C-alpha positions as CSV (number, residue, x, y, z in Angstrom):
1,M,127.0,-234.2,-144.4
2,P,126.0,-233.0,-147.7
3,R,123.3,-230.1,-148.5
4,M,120.7,-230.5,-150.6
5,L,122.0,-226.6,-152.3
6,D,122.1,-225.1,-155.5
7,V,124.8,-223.1,-156.5
8,S,124.2,-221.2,-159.9
9,E,126.7,-220.6,-162.2
10,D,126.4,-216.8,-161.4
11,V,126.7,-217.5,-157.8
12,R,130.2,-219.5,-158.4
13,A,131.2,-217.1,-160.6
14,E,131.2,-214.7,-157.5
15,I,132.5,-217.1,-154.8
16,G,135.0,-219.4,-156.4
17,D,134.7,-223.4,-157.1
18,E,137.0,-223.2,-153.9
19,E,133.9,-222.0,-152.3
20,A,130.7,-222.7,-153.1
21,D,132.6,-226.8,-153.6
22,R,132.8,-226.4,-149.5
23,L,129.3,-224.9,-149.5
24,L,127.8,-227.8,-151.5
25,V,129.5,-230.8,-148.6
26,G,128.1,-229.1,-146.1
27,D,131.0,-227.2,-144.4
28,N,130.2,-223.4,-145.1
29,S,126.5,-223.4,-145.6
30,P,123.9,-223.4,-142.4
31,G,121.8,-226.8,-141.7
32,S,118.6,-224.8,-140.4
33,Y,117.9,-221.2,-141.8
34,D,115.1,-218.5,-142.2
35,C,114.4,-218.2,-146.2
36,T,115.0,-214.9,-148.2
37,S,111.6,-215.2,-149.1
38,C,109.6,-216.2,-147.1
39,R,111.1,-215.6,-144.2
40,T,110.1,-219.1,-142.8
41,P,112.7,-221.6,-141.2
42,G,114.3,-223.5,-143.9
43,D,116.9,-227.0,-143.7
44,S,119.6,-227.6,-146.1
45,E,120.2,-231.1,-144.8
46,T,116.4,-232.0,-145.6
47,E,114.5,-229.7,-148.8
48,R,116.0,-228.1,-151.7
49,T,118.0,-225.0,-151.1
50,S,118.9,-221.6,-152.8
51,T,121.6,-219.5,-152.3
52,V,121.2,-216.2,-152.9
53,L,124.5,-213.8,-153.1
54,F,123.8,-210.1,-152.3
55,I,126.4,-208.1,-154.0
56,G,127.4,-204.1,-153.6
57,E,130.0,-201.9,-154.8
58,E,132.3,-203.2,-151.8
59,T,130.4,-206.0,-150.2
60,A,129.1,-209.1,-150.8
61,V,126.7,-211.4,-147.9
62,L,125.6,-214.9,-148.6
63,A,121.8,-216.1,-147.7
64,F,119.9,-219.1,-148.4
65,A,116.3,-219.6,-149.5
66,H,113.6,-222.5,-149.8
67,A,114.4,-223.6,-153.9
68,S,110.8,-223.4,-154.5
69,C,110.4,-219.9,-153.2
70,I,113.3,-218.3,-155.1
71,P,116.7,-219.9,-157.0
72,S,120.0,-219.8,-156.5
73,Q,120.4,-216.1,-158.1
74,V,123.1,-213.0,-157.5
75,V,121.6,-210.0,-156.7
76,K,123.2,-206.6,-157.3
77,V,122.0,-203.7,-154.8
78,A,123.3,-199.8,-153.9
79,E,126.5,-200.4,-151.4
80,D,123.8,-198.0,-149.3
81,Q,121.1,-200.5,-149.9
82,L,123.4,-204.1,-149.2
83,Q,122.7,-204.1,-145.1
84,G,118.9,-203.0,-145.3
85,A,118.6,-206.1,-147.7
86,V,120.1,-208.4,-145.7
87,R,118.2,-207.1,-142.8
88,S,114.9,-206.5,-144.8
89,I,115.3,-210.5,-145.1
90,T,116.2,-211.6,-142.0
91,G,113.6,-210.2,-140.2
92,A,113.4,-207.2,-139.3
93,D,110.1,-205.8,-140.4
94,P,109.1,-202.5,-138.6
95,R,105.1,-202.6,-140.3
96,P,102.8,-200.3,-138.5
97,T,100.5,-202.6,-136.3
98,G,96.2,-203.2,-137.0
99,T,93.7,-202.3,-134.7
100,G,93.2,-204.3,-132.1
101,G,96.7,-204.9,-131.8
102,E,97.1,-207.6,-134.6
103,Q,100.2,-206.7,-137.6
104,A,99.1,-204.9,-140.2
105,V,98.9,-206.8,-143.7
106,L,99.8,-204.4,-146.8
107,G,98.6,-205.5,-150.4
108,V,101.0,-204.2,-153.1
109,T,99.4,-204.3,-156.4
110,S,102.5,-202.9,-159.7
111,G,100.9,-201.2,-162.4
112,L,101.6,-198.8,-164.9
113,V,100.2,-195.5,-164.3
114,L,100.4,-192.7,-167.3
115,I,101.0,-189.4,-165.8
116,D,101.6,-186.3,-167.8
117,N,101.6,-188.5,-171.6
118,Q,104.1,-190.7,-169.8
119,L,103.6,-194.2,-168.4
120,H,105.5,-194.9,-165.3
121,P,106.1,-197.9,-163.7
122,A,104.3,-198.4,-160.1
123,L,103.0,-199.6,-157.2
124,V,99.3,-199.3,-154.6
125,V,100.1,-200.3,-151.2
126,E,96.7,-201.1,-149.5
127,P,96.0,-202.9,-146.1
128,T,93.6,-205.5,-145.8
129,G,93.1,-203.9,-142.3
130,P,92.9,-200.0,-140.8
131,I,96.1,-199.4,-139.0
132,A,97.0,-198.3,-135.9
133,R,100.0,-196.5,-134.5
134,P,102.6,-199.3,-133.1
135,G,101.4,-199.7,-128.7
136,S,98.0,-197.6,-129.7
137,A,95.1,-199.3,-128.1
138,G,93.1,-196.8,-130.6
139,E,90.9,-197.8,-133.6
140,E,91.5,-194.9,-135.5
141,D,93.1,-195.5,-138.5
142,E,96.1,-194.1,-139.4
143,F,97.2,-195.2,-142.1
144,L,98.1,-191.7,-143.6
145,P,98.9,-189.3,-141.3
146,L,101.8,-192.6,-140.7
147,L,103.0,-192.3,-144.4
148,A,102.6,-189.2,-144.0
149,E,105.3,-188.3,-141.3
150,Q,107.5,-190.6,-143.2
151,G,107.4,-188.0,-145.7
152,F,104.9,-189.5,-148.2
153,Q,102.9,-186.8,-149.9
154,P,98.8,-186.2,-150.6
155,V,97.8,-186.4,-154.2
156,G,95.0,-184.4,-155.0
157,D,95.0,-185.2,-158.5
158,L,97.8,-187.3,-160.6
159,S,98.3,-184.9,-163.6
160,R,102.3,-184.8,-162.5
161,P,104.6,-187.8,-160.5
162,P,105.0,-187.2,-156.8
163,G,108.1,-185.9,-155.5
164,T,111.7,-188.5,-154.2
165,L,111.2,-189.7,-150.8
166,S,114.6,-190.0,-149.4
167,G,116.4,-193.1,-148.4
168,W,113.4,-195.1,-149.4
169,S,113.5,-197.5,-152.6
170,V,112.2,-200.6,-153.9
171,L,114.3,-204.0,-154.5
172,L,113.8,-205.7,-157.9
173,A,115.7,-209.3,-157.7
174,M,115.6,-211.1,-161.4
175,G,112.9,-209.4,-162.2
176,Q,110.4,-209.7,-159.5
177,L,109.4,-207.1,-156.8
178,H,110.9,-208.1,-153.1
179,A,110.7,-205.7,-150.7
180,I,110.3,-201.3,-150.1
181,L,112.8,-200.3,-148.1
182,Q,112.9,-197.2,-145.9
183,P,115.1,-195.6,-143.6
184,G,116.3,-197.6,-140.2
185,T,115.6,-195.6,-137.1
186,G,118.0,-192.3,-136.9
187,G,118.4,-192.3,-141.2
188,G,120.7,-195.8,-140.7
189,T,120.5,-198.7,-142.4
190,P,117.7,-199.4,-144.4
191,V,115.0,-201.6,-143.4
192,A,111.8,-203.2,-145.0
193,W,109.0,-201.3,-144.9
194,W,107.5,-204.3,-146.8
195,Q,108.6,-207.3,-147.7
196,A,107.0,-209.6,-150.0
197,H,106.1,-213.5,-148.5
198,Q,107.3,-214.7,-152.0
199,P,108.5,-212.5,-155.2
200,L,105.9,-210.9,-156.8
201,Q,105.4,-211.3,-160.6
202,V,105.6,-208.0,-162.2
203,T,104.9,-207.6,-166.0
204,S,107.9,-207.0,-168.5
205,D,106.4,-203.7,-169.6
206,W,106.6,-202.9,-165.6
207,R,110.0,-204.3,-165.7
208,A,111.1,-202.4,-168.8
209,A,109.5,-199.5,-167.8
210,A,111.0,-199.6,-164.2
211,N,114.6,-200.9,-165.3
212,K,114.4,-197.4,-168.1
213,S,113.6,-194.8,-165.1
214,R,115.2,-196.3,-162.2
215,T,112.2,-195.0,-160.6
216,V,108.9,-196.6,-159.2
217,L,106.1,-194.2,-158.1
218,V,104.5,-195.5,-155.0
219,F,100.8,-195.1,-154.2
220,A,99.4,-195.5,-150.8
221,A,96.2,-195.5,-149.6
222,P,93.4,-196.6,-147.0
223,V,91.9,-200.0,-146.8
224,G,88.7,-200.0,-149.1
225,S,89.9,-196.9,-151.1
226,I,91.8,-199.1,-154.0
227,G,90.8,-202.9,-154.0
228,Q,91.7,-205.2,-156.4
229,Q,91.2,-204.0,-160.2
230,P,92.3,-206.5,-162.4
231,R,92.9,-204.0,-165.4
232,E,95.2,-201.0,-165.3
233,D,92.3,-199.3,-166.3
234,L,90.2,-199.7,-163.9
235,L,93.3,-199.2,-161.3
236,R,94.2,-195.7,-162.6
237,D,90.2,-195.0,-161.9
238,A,90.0,-195.8,-158.8
239,L,93.4,-194.1,-157.8
240,D,91.6,-190.9,-159.6
241,K,88.7,-192.2,-157.3
242,A,90.7,-192.1,-154.2
243,A,92.7,-189.0,-154.6
244,A,89.3,-187.0,-155.7
245,D,88.2,-188.0,-152.3
246,G,91.8,-186.8,-150.8
247,R,92.6,-190.6,-149.6
248,L,95.5,-190.8,-151.4
249,V,99.4,-190.6,-151.4
250,A,102.5,-191.2,-153.4
251,A,106.3,-191.1,-153.6
252,A,109.2,-191.6,-155.9
253,M,111.3,-194.1,-154.7
254,P,114.9,-194.9,-156.9
255,L,114.5,-198.7,-158.2
256,A,117.6,-201.2,-156.4
257,G,118.4,-204.3,-158.3
258,T,117.5,-205.2,-161.7
């Protein structure tokens, strides 16, 4: 049965007309799938579905998404990030759990942060509630200690950018934010630490700065430290206050994708 697939010209150019045609008639495409963006089930027989091709230096992986979530596209990533990107999209999500056992929800805000007279593309991560260690029944907020164990550094002030955190990266595709990747167990294949339910829009200025520097600063603070700030100057003020209160950690991460 023909599938309701969208195959972009970029994807067709990479996989070839013969393979694209096989997908469109249903020979090589799944009926059901997990959406690469929102990770909920999809059905290419009953709803419009996008083909998403992840390309590294040596390998390529074809994935599927609701057309309403993300258009058909080619996503170029570094070879060592490719498997992590695919695993992150297909459900691996080793985030800490919230107190009381519920899964934590991590809010992510993008903005440009002025440090040492230079604007840096930044992401600010703040949970919607206290974070407990996985498997812990305690009610203490362990968000900052957990991140410190991963290599995030405390920020006393924003006078200089943080150091680079090895093995972590920020995944951007078609100018939208998809995930923050962390190393797998034992330093293996990267997996998603945070995955956008839908690609997160960033401003053209943010995207331009990220593409120029190929580095994103990731700040993190416990619940109630930053909040949703409507302007970048207010975001900076909140970051400064969190740093002064000892409630801010950060790391620089390379940018994967464009």
